[in-house]
N, C-alpha and C positions, 0 to 999 in steps of 0.2 A: 855608325855609332854616334857621330857628332849630330846627325840629323835627329836621332832618337833623344839625345840629351836636350837638344834645342826644343823638341816637341814637348818633352817632359817639363822643361822650364816654363814654356808657354802655358801648358796645362795647369801647372802649379800656380802661376801668376793669375790665370783666369779664375781658378777655384778660390784663391785667396781674395781676389778682388770681388768676386761674386758674394763670398761669405761676408766680406766687409760691408758691401752694399746692402745685403740682407739684414745684417745687424743694424746698420744705420736706419734702414726702413723700420725695423722693429722699435728702435729707440725713439724714432720720430712719432710713434703712436702717442697721442696725448694722454697724460694721466687725467683722471677724473676724480674730483672731490665734490661730493654733494653734502651740503650743510643743511640739515632739515630741522627746522624749529617746530615747536609743539604748542598749539593754541595761541598763535601770534596773529594779531590783527594787522590789516593793511595799513592802518594809520599809526601803528606802534613804532615805525621807523621814521626818523626825522627826514630822510630823503623822500619819503612818500607823503608826509604830513607836516607842512610848514608851521601849522598852528598847534601841533602836538607838543606834549610836555615831557618827552622822553628823548634824550640825546643818544644817538647811535653812530658815533663817529667812524667806527671801523666798517660798519655796513654801508655807511655813506661813501666811504673811500672805495669800497668794493664796487659800488654802483658807478662811481665816477671813473672807474677803470674798465668798465664793461657796459652792458646794456641793461637798463632798468625797464622791465615790462610793467605797464600799467593795467593790463587786462589778462593777468595770469591766474589760473585756477587749479585747485585740487579736485579730485574726483568726488569727494564726500565732505560732509561737515563734521566728521568724527575721525578718530585716529586710525584704527586698523584698516578700514577700506581705502583710505587715501594712500597709505603706505603700500598696500597690495597693488593698487593701480600704478603707482610710481615705479615699482619694481617689476611690473609685468607688461606695461603698456596696454592694459586692458581695463575697461570700466569695471569697478568692483561689483556694481549691481547686476552684472551678468552672472555672478556667482553667489553673492551674499550681500548683506547690508550692515550687520552689527559688528561690534568689537569682539575680540577674543577676551574672554573673562579670565579671572585668576585660575591658573592651572588648566587653561583651555588648550585644545589641540590646534595643529597648524591649519591655516586657511589654504595652503598651497596643495594642489593635486600633484602627484609625482611627475606627471607628464607636462606640467606647465613650465615653459621656458621662462626663466627670470633674467633680469638685466645682468646680475653678476655671473650667471651661467653663460650667457652670451659673450660677456667680456672675457671669461676664462677661456672660451673657445678661441678667442683672438689673442691669447697669450698674456692676459692680465693677471696680476696678483690682486686678490679681492679681500676687503676687510669691512666689517661692520662694527662700529663702536657706538654704544649708547642704547637708546630705546629700541626694542625689537617689536613687541606687541603684535606679532603675527603667529604666535603659537608654537608649542613644543609638544612632544609626546610624553607628557609627565606620567601617564599611566604605566609606561615602561619601567619606571623606577619606584612605583608605588608599592607599599607593603599592605595598605588597607585603604578604605574609602575616606578616611579622615584627612584633616589638614594640619595635624600636629607635627612637630619636628620628627617624631619617630614614624610618621606615616610614609616616609620616603627613604629609599636607600641612596643617600646623597653622594656616595662614592662611585655610583654608576654613571656612564655616559647618558646624556639626555638626547634621545633621537629627534629627528624631524625639526630641528631648529635651523639657525642660519647656515651651518655647515652642510646641511642636507639640501640647500637650495642655492648653492653657488658661491658662498663665502668661504675663503680659506681660513679666516680668523674672525672671532667675535670676542668682544669684551663689553660687559654691561651688567645691569641688574634686571634685564628684560623690560620691566615697566616700574617706574619709580614708586607708584602707589599701589602696586600689587605684590603679593608674596611670590617667591621667597625673597626676603629682604637680606640679600647677600650678593656678592659678586659671582658672576659666571664667566668663565674663560673658555672659549671655543665651545665644546659640548659637555663640559663638566663644571661642577661647582668649585669655585676657587676658595670658598669658605663654606663651612658646614653649619647650617642653621641649627641652633641648640635651644631656642626658646621661642615664645610666641611674641608677636608684635606688641609693643607696649609704648604708646605715645607719651606716657608720663615720663619716660626716660629720655625723651628728646627735648631739645631746646624749643622754647615756645615758638609757635607758628606766627607769622607776621601779618598775614591777611587771609581771610576766608577760613576754610576747614582743611584738616589734613587729607581727608578723602582717601585714606589708605585702607585697603581691604584687610581683614584679619588673616593671619597665617604665620608660618614659621619665619624666624629672624635669627641672624647671628648676633650674639651678645656684643654690644657696643656699636651696633649699626647707627650711622648718623646720616640722615637724609641731606643735611646741609653739605656733606662732603661729596655727594654724588656728582654734581656738575664739575667741581674742580678736579676730581679724580678722573672722570671721563676725558676732560681736556688734557690732563697730563698724559693719558694713554694715547690720545690723538696726536699730540705733539711728538711723543716717542715713536709712533708709527711713521709719521712723516719724516722724522730724522733717520729712521732705519732704512728708508727707501732711497737715500741719497746716492748710493753707489750700486743700486740694484740694476740688473740688465733689463728686466721686464717692466712694462708700465704698470701702474697701480690704479685701482678703483677703491676709494675710501668713501663709504656711506656713513657719515657722522650724524647720528640722529639725536639731537638734543632732548633732554627731559623737560625742557623749560621753554616758555614761562607757564607751562601746564601746572595746575595745582598738584601738590602743595606749593604755595607761593612763599619761597624761602630764600630770598637774597641773602648772601653772606654779609656780615656786619660792615665790611669795607665798602659796600655799595649802598648802605642805608642813606636815604636823603639825596641820592645822586640824580633823581628825577623829580618832576613836579607832579607825578601821577601815583604817589604812594608806593607801597611795597611792590606791587606788580610792576610799576614803572622801573623801580630799582632792579627788579629781577631781569627785566629786558636789558637794562644797562649792563648787568653782569653777563648776560648772554652775549651781548655785543662785544664785551671785553674778551670773552672766551673765543669768539670768532676772530678777534684780533690776534690772540695767541696762536691759533691754528694757522692763520695766514702768515704770520711772522715766521713760524717754523717752516712753512712751505717756502717762503722767500729765502730763509737762511740755508735751506737744503739745496738751493740753486735750481729748483724744479718749477718755479712759478711760471716761467715763460713757456713751459710746455705742459701746463695743467689747466684743464677746464674746471672752473669753479662755478657751482650753482648754489644759490641760496634761495630757499623758499620755505613754506610751512604747510603742515598737514591740514589745517582748517583755521577758522577764525577763533576769537577769544571766548573764554568761558563766560557764564552769566554774571560773574562778578563785575563785568564791564559796565553794567547798568549803574551799579552803585558808584563805581569809579567816575563815571561821567557826571553823576549828580554831585559828588564830593569834590572832585578835582578839575572838572571841566575838560577832561581828556576822553575823547570817544575813540576807543581802540580800532574799530573798523572804518573810521572816517574815510570817505564820505558816504559809506553804505549803511543800509538797513540790515539788521539781523546779526546773529552771533553763531557760535558753534552749534551744530545740529540743524540750523535753519537752512532752507534752500533759497532764502533771500541772499543777496550778494555777500553780505558780511560773513556768511557761513563758510564760503569756499573761495572768494575772491581775495587772494593773498599776495604778499610780496613775492616777487619773482625776479631774480637777478642772475644774469649769466655773464661771466668773464671768460672769453675764449680767445686767447692770444692769437692774433693774425686773422681772426674771423669777426668778432664783435668789435665795434668801433667804441673806443673809450669815451665815456660821458654821454653815450647815446640813450635816448628814451624812445621806447616803442609802444604804440597803442594797439599792436596786433593781438588778436585773440590767441592765446596759447594755453597749453595745459601741461601739467606734470606728466601726464600719460605720454606726451610727445617725446620725452627724453630718450626712451629706449629706441624708438625708430630713428631718432636723430643720431645717436651714437652709432647705431648699426650702419647707417648711411655713411657717416664719416670714416668708418673703419672698413667699408666695403664688405660688410657681413650681410649675407642674404638671410633674411628672417623666414622661417617656415610659414606656411599659410595659417597654421593654427597657433601663431604666436603674435603678441603685440597687435591684436586686432583693431585697436582704437588709437594706435600711435602714429601721429602725423610727423613727417620728416620736416624739421625746422631748418635744416642746413641751407637749402636754397634761399630761404628768407634771410637767414643770418648773414649769408654771403652777398645779399643784395641782388640775387638773381630771380626772386619772386616777390610779389607784392603782398602776400599774406601767407599765413600758416594754415588756418582753418576758418570756416565761416559759422560752424555750429559746435555746440558743446552741451552735453546733458549733465544736469546737476541733480544729485540725489543724496539723501542720507537714509531715510527710512522707506520701507516697502510701501508702494502705493502713493508716494508723494514725490513727484518729479517736476523739474523745471527744464526748459530747453532754451538755449540761446541760438538765434539765427540772425547774423549780422548785428544790427543795433537793437534788435527786438529780443525781449526776454518774456517767455510765457511761464507763469507758475500754473501748472496743470493740476491745481488743487485749490481749495477754498482759501487757504492761507499758506504762507511760506514759513511761518513760525513753528518751532518746537521747543526752543529754549525759553525758560521762564523769566518773567520780569519786564517784558516789553510794554505792559499796559501803562506804566507811569512815564516811560521814555517817550512814547509817541506824541502826546500833547506837548511835552517840553520841547520837541523838535518840529512842531507844526505839521504833524501828520493828520490827515482828514478823518481817519478812522475807517473801519471796515464798511464797505458798501454792499456786502452780502451777495456779491456775485460768485458764481461757482468756480471761476478761474480769474487770474490776474494777468494783465498784459502791460508791459512797460516798454517805452522807447528809451533805452539807456543813454543814448546820445543827448537827449533833451532832459532826461530825468534819472540821473545816476543814483539818486537816493530812493528810487522806487516809491514815490508818493502818489502818483496819479494813475489809477487803473484805467487803461484805455480799451479793455475787452469789449465793452458794450458798443464802442465807436468803431471797432474793427473786427467784426465777427468772422470775416473771411480770412483775416490774418491768424486768428485763433485756430480756425479749422486747418489752415495750411501748416501751422506749426505743430498741431496735434498729429497730423499725418506724418510729418517728418520725424517726430518723436517715436511714433509707432514703427516706422520703417527702420530706424536705427536700432530700436529694441529687438525687432523680429529678425533682422538680417544677420545679427550676430557679429557685426563689425562696423567700423566707420572709417578705417584707414583707407586712403585713396589707393594704395597699392593692391588692395583686395577688391576694389570696385570692378564689376564686370563691364 
């Protein structure tokens, strides 16, 4: 009898200890916070651009506590494709090129594994707050083909949005300049649109145009309230996770500094780059609020924080450069939509306690596509062969166990216009890398030689980061080698090393 009691006690101790260890292992999984800016230039952060005219103290502080990458890229020069690539670890151009328009459908195929789905499999609570721009099944709640308030049954759940692709929770207005102009919570409207968008009822815009598509709006909608409200929701979410047992993944997608350029009055004049610069200052302040909430919750030491942006700045950057002497994509050429560096070469900061070295600066070539493979590696999650096909594992590099992350990267915004990076070399496999308007006056002001009428453009970025001198005629063999590499990556359907035969 005594022997049985002793065995039972030992067994209970073993089970209790094992459960405690398992719980400890679970709670040691790092939280993940991705802060994703919209239309932000590489040179819009003061930690990236010493001669810039926009102070960003909170992002500078984040960079000082982690690793600031100088060669980080999005997959595209526009919104939807970059977000898709970030959340799938797959180049957008394997599936599509353009954005989801107002009341457009989802870009995700049901079988496509997403980052939040992968993290949910690892026991994470997942949330998306802010700009979605990846589509919903609006037809499921349509009454007719119109876009009037009575064209939809706003009381119904909206399928195929964030909750259908791995997120437990969503709060936002889907896209700040697209209808419906009202808050959405999870998969239902939190407000019922009852009128049509009317910009005359809004406070005056401060720079550029509203660029808001027509469509249903809730009475009293205030675009100026979008950023503060989203930040309040982000702060509340971080506070709510303080005593939670499972780790969290929060994808906080800012609506700014994308047009409409609407900094709140408290930020007017806070930069030397006009209203856009002030909007970046406000964005930085909201980053500060979120990071302060993370710190106050006691979770900062076990949270990976990533800050980056979907693409470069809008064409208003040309007028801003002429008026204020602030070039948003400094030191690059090109803007949003372009396959020149300014279109996709963006700020990229990672703070990973215990992994990244505080205050470090890395010149390694990295991509937002690499985050999914990196998180999977850190968590010991085995990715299927048909998932994250272009996602490189950054973890060995971040830990100092590897010298690089990747040697190549494909840049694309529109069909038929590609660029490819190979080491220090960059091939624009098209006659020009421009698509955004307004560059004709900018080039002579910045001593660009003008188009040489060659069919492709080749640059050595180590020697010519501004992409001024086309070397294609001098290195035809390099052009051919890079074109072959581009074709190979396009045709084989993957570029992640784990899938190499």
